[in-house]
C-alpha positions in Angstrom: -130.6 57.1 101.0 -132.9 54.8 99.1 -131.7 52.2 96.6 -131.2 53.5 93.1 -133.4 50.7 91.6 -136.3 52.0 93.7 -135.5 55.6 92.7 -135.4 54.7 89.0 -138.7 52.9 89.2 -140.2 55.9 90.8 -138.8 58.1 88.1 -140.2 55.9 85.4 -143.6 56.0 87.1 -143.5 59.8 87.4 -142.7 60.1 83.8 -145.6 57.9 82.7 -147.9 60.0 84.8 -147.2 63.2 82.8 -148.2 62.4 79.2 -148.1 66.1 78.3 -144.3 66.2 78.6 -143.0 62.6 78.7 -144.0 59.5 76.9 -143.8 56.0 78.3 -140.2 54.9 78.7 -140.2 51.2 78.8 -137.7 49.6 81.1 -134.8 50.5 82.5 -132.2 51.2 84.4 -128.7 50.0 84.8 -128.9 50.3 88.6 -126.6 53.3 88.8 -127.1 57.0 89.1 -127.3 57.0 85.3 -130.9 55.7 85.6 -132.4 59.1 85.2 -130.1 59.8 82.3 -131.2 56.6 80.6 -134.8 57.3 81.3 -134.4 60.6 79.5 -132.8 58.9 76.5 -135.6 56.3 76.4 -138.2 59.0 76.6 -136.5 61.0 73.9 -136.6 57.9 71.6 -140.3 57.2 72.3 -141.1 60.7 71.3 -138.9 60.6 68.2 -141.7 60.1 65.6 -143.7 62.9 67.1 -141.0 65.5 67.7 -138.1 64.5 65.4 -137.9 68.0 64.3 -136.9 69.1 67.8 -134.0 66.8 68.7 -131.8 64.0 67.5 -130.4 61.1 69.4 -127.9 60.0 66.8 -124.7 59.9 68.8 -122.4 59.5 65.8 -123.6 62.6 64.1 -124.4 64.8 67.1 -121.4 64.9 69.3 -121.8 61.5 71.0 -124.4 62.6 73.5 -127.3 60.4 74.4 -129.5 63.5 74.4 -127.8 64.9 71.3 -127.6 68.4 70.0 -130.2 70.3 68.1 -131.0 69.5 64.4 -130.6 72.1 61.7 -134.4 72.2 61.2 -135.0 73.4 64.7 -132.6 76.4 64.6 -134.8 79.5 64.9 -134.9 81.7 61.9 -134.9 84.7 64.2 -132.1 84.7 66.7 -132.5 87.1 69.7 -129.6 85.7 71.8 -127.8 88.4 73.9 -124.2 88.6 74.9 -122.1 91.3 76.6 -119.2 92.7 74.6 -115.7 92.9 76.1 -112.7 94.1 74.2 -109.6 91.9 74.4 -107.1 92.8 77.1 -104.2 94.9 75.8 -100.6 94.8 76.8 -99.8 96.9 79.9 -96.5 98.4 80.8 -95.0 97.1 84.1 -93.5 100.6 84.7 -97.0 102.0 84.8 -99.1 99.0 85.9 -97.0 96.7 88.0 -100.1 94.9 89.4 -102.7 92.8 87.7 -105.8 91.9 89.7 -108.8 89.8 88.8 -111.6 87.7 90.3 -111.5 84.0 90.0 -113.9 82.3 87.5 -115.0 78.7 87.5 -117.8 79.1 84.9 -117.8 76.9 81.8 -121.0 78.1 80.1 -119.1 79.8 77.2 -117.4 76.6 76.1 -120.5 74.5 76.0 -122.7 77.2 74.5 -120.2 77.7 71.6 -119.9 74.0 71.3 -123.7 74.0 70.6 -123.2 76.6 67.9 -120.5 74.6 66.2 -122.4 71.3 66.3 -125.4 73.1 64.7 -123.2 74.9 62.1 -124.6 78.2 63.3 -122.9 81.5 63.0 -120.7 81.9 66.1 -121.3 85.0 68.2 -117.8 86.3 68.9 -119.1 87.9 72.1 -120.2 84.4 73.3 -116.6 83.4 73.5 -115.0 84.0 76.9 -111.4 82.7 76.7 -111.1 81.9 80.4 -114.2 79.7 80.3 -112.7 77.7 77.4 -109.5 77.2 79.4 -111.4 76.4 82.6 -113.6 73.8 81.0 -110.7 71.3 81.1 -109.1 69.6 84.1 -105.4 70.0 84.8 -102.9 68.1 86.9 -102.4 70.4 89.9 -101.4 69.2 93.3 -103.7 69.6 96.3 -103.1 72.6 98.6 -100.7 72.3 101.4 -101.7 72.2 105.1 -105.0 73.8 105.9 -105.0 76.1 102.8 -108.2 75.8 100.7 -106.4 77.0 97.6 -103.0 76.0 96.3 -101.0 77.8 93.5 -99.2 76.1 90.6 -97.2 78.2 88.0 -95.3 77.5 84.8 -93.2 79.7 82.6 -92.5 78.7 79.0 -92.5 80.0 75.4 -95.6 81.6 74.0 -96.9 79.5 71.1 -98.2 82.5 69.2 -95.5 85.1 69.6 -91.8 84.2 69.6 -91.0 87.6 71.3 -93.1 86.6 74.3 -93.2 84.1 77.1 -96.3 82.5 78.5 -97.1 82.3 82.2 -99.6 79.8 83.6 -101.2 80.4 87.0 -103.2 77.5 88.2 -105.3 77.4 91.4 -106.4 74.1 92.9 -109.2 74.1 95.5 -109.0 71.5 98.2 -111.1 68.3 97.8 -113.3 67.8 100.9 -115.4 64.9 102.1 -119.0 66.1 101.6 -120.7 63.0 102.9 -121.4 64.6 106.3 -122.4 68.0 104.9 -126.2 68.4 104.7 -127.7 70.3 101.8 -130.6 72.7 101.6 -131.3 73.1 97.9 -134.0 75.1 96.1 -134.6 74.2 92.4 -135.8 77.4 90.8 -137.2 76.4 87.4 -138.4 78.6 84.5 -141.6 77.1 83.2 -142.6 79.9 80.9 -143.7 79.3 77.3 -140.1 79.7 75.9 -139.1 76.6 77.9 -141.5 74.2 76.2 -138.9 72.7 73.8 -137.6 69.2 74.5 -134.1 70.6 75.0 -135.3 72.9 77.7 -137.8 72.0 80.4 -137.8 68.2 79.9 -134.0 68.3 80.0 -134.1 70.4 83.1 -136.4 67.9 84.8 -134.0 65.0 84.0 -130.9 67.0 85.0 -132.4 67.7 88.5 -133.6 64.1 88.8 -130.0 63.0 88.3 -128.8 65.3 91.1 -131.6 64.3 93.4 -130.5 60.6 93.1 -127.5 61.6 95.2 -129.3 63.2 98.1 -130.0 61.7 101.5 -132.3 61.7 104.5 -131.0 65.0 106.0 -130.9 66.9 102.8 -133.8 69.2 102.0 -135.2 69.9 98.6 -137.7 72.7 97.6 -138.9 73.3 94.1 -140.1 76.7 92.9 -141.4 77.4 89.4 -142.0 80.7 87.7 -143.8 81.9 84.6 -146.5 84.6 84.8 -146.3 84.0 88.6 -144.2 81.9 90.9 -145.4 78.7 92.5 -144.0 76.5 95.3 -144.2 73.0 93.9 -142.4 71.3 96.7 -141.2 72.6 100.1 -138.5 71.3 102.4 -138.8 67.7 101.3 -136.3 65.1 102.5 -133.8 64.0 99.9 -134.7 60.4 100.8 -138.1 60.9 99.3 -136.9 60.6 95.7 -140.2 59.4 94.3 -141.9 62.6 95.3 -139.2 64.8 94.0 -139.1 62.9 90.7 -142.9 63.0 90.4 -142.9 66.8 91.0 -140.2 67.4 88.4 -141.9 65.1 85.8 -145.2 67.0 86.3 -143.9 70.3 85.3 -145.3 71.9 82.1 -144.3 75.1 80.3 -146.5 78.1 79.4 -147.0 81.8 79.9 -144.7 84.8 80.3 -141.5 85.0 82.4 -141.5 86.9 85.7 -138.2 85.7 87.1 -137.8 88.2 89.9 -140.7 86.9 91.9 -139.4 83.4 91.6 -135.9 84.5 92.7 -137.4 86.1 95.8 -139.5 83.1 96.7 -136.5 80.7 96.2 -134.3 82.7 98.5 -137.1 82.9 101.1 -137.4 79.1 101.1 -133.6 78.7 101.2 -133.6 81.0 104.2 -136.5 79.1 105.9 -134.7 75.8 105.7 -131.2 77.2 106.2 -128.8 74.6 107.6 -126.0 76.1 109.8 -122.7 74.8 108.5 -124.5 73.1 105.6 -124.7 73.7 101.9 -127.4 76.2 101.2 -127.9 76.8 97.5 -130.4 78.0 94.9 -130.1 76.3 91.5 -131.7 78.3 88.7 -132.6 76.6 85.4 -133.7 78.9 82.6 -133.0 80.2 79.1 -132.7 83.7 80.6 -135.6 85.2 78.6 -137.2 87.2 81.3 -139.8 89.6 80.0 -142.1 90.6 82.9 -141.3 92.8 85.9 -137.6 93.1 86.8 -135.9 91.9 83.6 -132.9 94.0 82.7 -129.4 92.9 83.4 -128.9 95.8 85.8 -132.1 95.2 87.7 -131.3 91.4 88.1 -127.8 92.2 89.2 -129.1 94.5 92.0 -131.6 91.9 93.0 -129.1 89.1 93.6 -126.6 91.5 95.2 -129.1 92.0 97.9 -129.2 88.2 98.5 -125.6 87.3 98.5 -125.0 88.2 102.2 -127.5 85.6 103.3 -125.0 82.7 103.2 -126.9 81.2 100.3 -125.0 80.4 97.1 -126.3 80.4 93.6 -125.8 78.0 90.6 -127.1 79.1 87.2 -127.8 76.6 84.5 -128.6 77.8 81.0 -130.7 75.9 78.5 -131.9 76.3 74.9 -131.1 78.4 71.9 -132.5 81.2 69.8 -133.8 83.4 72.6 -130.9 82.6 75.0 -129.9 85.5 77.3 -126.3 84.7 78.3 -125.7 88.3 79.5 -128.4 88.1 82.1 -127.4 84.6 83.4 -123.8 85.5 83.7 -124.6 88.7 85.6 -126.8 86.7 88.0 -124.0 84.2 88.7 -121.2 86.7 88.9 -123.0 88.9 91.4 -124.9 86.3 93.4 -122.1 84.2 94.9 -122.6 81.8 92.1 -121.3 79.6 89.2 -122.7 79.3 85.7 -122.9 76.4 83.3 -124.7 75.9 80.0 -126.4 72.5 79.5 -126.4 71.4 75.9 -127.0 67.7 76.5 -127.9 65.1 79.1 -124.2 64.2 79.2 -123.3 67.8 80.1 -125.9 67.7 82.9 -124.3 64.6 84.2 -120.9 66.2 84.2 -122.0 69.4 86.0 -124.5 67.9 88.5 -123.1 64.4 89.2 -119.5 63.9 88.1 -118.4 67.3 89.3 -121.2 67.7 91.9 -118.8 68.6 94.7 -117.3 71.5 92.8 -120.7 72.8 91.6 -122.5 72.4 94.9 -120.0 72.8 97.8 -118.1 76.1 98.0 -114.8 76.0 99.9 -113.3 79.4 99.0 -115.5 82.5 98.5 -114.6 86.0 97.2 -111.3 84.5 95.8 -109.1 87.1 94.0 -105.8 86.9 92.3 -103.1 89.6 92.1 -99.9 89.3 90.2 -97.0 91.7 90.8 -94.5 91.9 88.0 -90.8 92.5 88.6 -89.7 95.4 86.3 -86.2 94.0 86.2 -87.4 91.1 84.1 -90.8 92.0 82.6 -91.5 95.0 80.4 -95.1 94.3 79.4 -97.8 91.7 80.1 -101.3 90.8 79.0 -103.9 88.7 80.8 -105.4 86.2 78.5 -109.2 86.4 79.0 -110.9 87.5 82.2 -112.0 90.8 80.6 -115.2 90.8 82.7 -113.4 89.8 85.9 -110.9 92.6 86.2 -110.7 94.3 89.6 -109.1 97.5 90.8 -105.8 96.8 92.4 -107.0 98.3 95.7 -109.9 95.7 95.7 -107.5 92.9 96.4 -107.1 93.7 100.1 -110.7 94.9 100.5 -112.7 92.1 102.0 -116.0 93.9 101.3 -115.5 93.5 97.6 -117.3 90.6 95.9 -115.3 88.1 93.9 -115.5 84.6 92.5 -116.4 81.5 94.6 -114.5 78.2 94.1 -116.0 74.8 94.9 -114.5 71.7 96.3 -111.8 70.3 94.0 -112.4 73.0 91.4 -109.6 74.6 89.4 -109.0 78.1 88.1 -106.4 78.6 85.3 -105.1 81.9 83.9 -102.5 82.7 81.3 -100.3 85.8 81.0 -98.4 86.7 77.8 -95.2 88.3 79.0 -92.7 90.4 77.1 -89.3 90.2 78.8 -87.4 93.4 79.6 -84.7 92.5 77.1 -87.2 92.4 74.2 -86.8 94.7 71.3 -87.2 98.4 71.8 -90.2 98.7 69.3 -92.3 96.9 71.9 -92.1 100.0 74.0 -94.5 101.9 71.8 -98.2 101.5 71.3 -100.1 102.6 68.2 -103.0 104.9 69.0 -105.9 105.9 66.8 -106.5 109.5 67.9 -103.0 110.8 68.6 -99.3 110.0 68.0 -97.9 106.8 69.2 -97.1 106.7 72.9 -93.6 105.6 74.0 -93.7 104.1 77.5 -90.7 104.8 79.8 -88.2 102.1 80.4 -88.9 100.3 83.7 -86.6 100.8 86.6 -84.4 97.9 87.6 -85.2 96.1 90.9 -82.5 96.0 93.5 -79.8 93.5 92.9 -80.0 90.3 94.9 -82.6 87.6 95.2 -85.4 89.8 94.0 -83.6 90.3 90.7 -84.0 86.6 90.0 -87.8 86.7 90.5 -90.1 87.2 87.6 -93.3 87.9 89.5 -95.3 87.0 92.6 -98.7 85.4 92.5 -101.0 86.2 95.5 -104.4 84.9 96.2 -106.9 86.1 98.8 -110.0 84.1 99.7 -112.5 83.6 102.6 -113.5 80.3 104.2 -117.1 79.5 103.4 -118.5 80.7 106.7 -115.9 83.5 107.4 -115.7 87.2 106.5 -112.0 87.8 106.8 -109.8 86.7 104.0 -106.6 84.6 104.0 -103.6 85.1 101.9 -101.4 82.6 100.0 -98.7 83.6 97.6 -95.9 82.2 95.5 -92.9 83.9 93.8 -91.9 82.7 90.3 -88.2 82.5 89.6 -86.6 83.1 86.2 -84.9 79.8 86.6 -88.3 78.0 86.5 -88.5 78.7 82.7 -88.8 75.6 80.5 -88.6 75.6 76.7 -91.5 74.8 74.4 -90.2 71.3 74.0 -90.4 70.7 77.7 -93.7 72.4 78.2 -96.0 70.5 80.5 -99.4 69.0 79.4 -101.0 71.6 81.7 -99.5 74.5 79.7 -100.1 72.8 76.3 -103.8 72.1 77.0 -104.5 75.6 78.5 -102.7 77.4 75.6 -104.5 75.2 73.0 -107.8 76.1 74.5 -106.9 79.7 74.6 -105.8 79.6 70.9 -109.1 78.1 69.9 -111.1 80.7 71.9 -109.0 83.5 70.4 -109.7 82.2 66.9 -113.5 82.2 67.5 -113.8 85.3 69.6 -112.8 89.0 69.6 -109.1 88.5 69.6 -106.8 89.9 66.9 -104.8 86.6 67.2 -106.1 83.9 64.8 -104.9 80.4 64.2 -105.6 77.6 61.9 -107.1 74.5 63.3 -103.9 72.6 62.3 -101.9 74.9 64.5 -104.2 74.5 67.5 -104.3 70.7 67.0 -100.5 70.6 66.9 -100.5 72.4 70.3 -102.9 69.9 71.8 -102.0 66.6 70.2 -100.6 63.7 72.3 -101.7 65.1 75.6 -102.3 62.7 78.4 -104.8 65.1 80.0 -108.5 65.2 78.8 -108.0 67.0 75.5 -110.4 64.7 73.6 -113.3 67.1 73.7 -111.1 70.0 72.4 -109.7 67.9 69.6 -113.1 66.7 68.6 -114.5 70.3 68.5 -111.5 71.4 66.4 -112.4 68.7 63.9 -116.1 69.6 64.0 -115.2 73.2 63.3 -113.1 72.2 60.3 -115.9 70.0 59.0 -118.7 72.5 59.6 -117.0 75.8 58.7 -113.6 75.6 57.0 -114.7 72.8 54.6 -118.1 74.1 53.7 -118.6 75.7 50.3 
């Protein structure tokens, strides 16, 4: 690997060579991987007089990011953003549905995308809110897996903050941290350079984000760069990660214009990833786009079919979303979900650093693929349950043991957290009915008791299936949860408090019938030793920008 100071100098030189996108940056660097980040901030400042209407670098008024969020003046008058709609999960009877099965999800795009809306005081799309991605944006205190397992299970049972008749069950999965120093990477940057990517918060931010990632590559890593607009172009092919100056120069030279034919670019990117495939290595395509495909294969269904054809190649996919106004979240989520991928939304240079540098191992190195969760509830102790979030990740119960069924992929050190709202068997009888719109209310049968003995003291069992990165047969890990594990709300762990507070915030903004005041959510999250600062700040921003406006 070359010294960072040399790399940063090369980046500055590359930026200066492309006046159409980047202005002269002045000096420097702090000698760390943050050099590319600082170059972006410096470039942004140099362009301030010319393009002040596009961005703001005032950290105090724009979320504390060096890149900043968008100014009100740049919010498009016509908003054509697209999101899939999912109705909130309903309560299910254990007597009729003893199993709950879903795919893991490590995506965080929903949280940062909605954060962008809040910071801009935009109307918040309820369909943009995916509760599980709010929960999974935050890091929890889970232990590493035991032995050779790639995934470990943590559980907690406590009181439900929003329903005194219910209990809340946390299921936390922790992927094993691995040493990635000896794992070579074959990475293809697939970059949308169509006309819709011309804004400073799109293509220039993409270039700097990828430059930050490239700073961490070495001699044996291979980088290719494919761009697409009206047609696809191979900008760089199989370059050594040690040649940072060439990678940076290529990124800095990109300009935006034309229509968006993404399918051709996807095919070319996978072809290059296959050409330079590293056995036992990290083979990945990283797509950066606003999702506004408008030429050729462009529908959500067509794009899904396209990446489904690619996912058996041993090549993983990361999808990074940028921009606003014409953002197509539905298409990008479909690409990631069906292409052995993960999905993040980049609203600032700090978020790019979080995803591509700070959490690079999780974003880039898969340790467990096709990971699925199945919870079996004990009818002796649980009458009804509801999975909080994961509406678009539900699986048929029979899919759990079917190794041909695609599911989520989990990177090194990543976590997956899910919450279940549980109604105990001894709850009031009125909970055994459900109000229907088109017919009389349905009364569910009382669940049968489990056999007396040890099983009667169990609440449920959490099972997880996953495959090793280069294997096709799944492994099983499971954990029973005992009634005696219950802790009161006063003894609730920071893990549970943070996850439930994030869920309450998402419910309030999204399609849930459950709504809370910001004071109630703040009360649930305050005083945490975990990283709740971002959530508390966003709660305050929401109060300022929405609840307090006239």
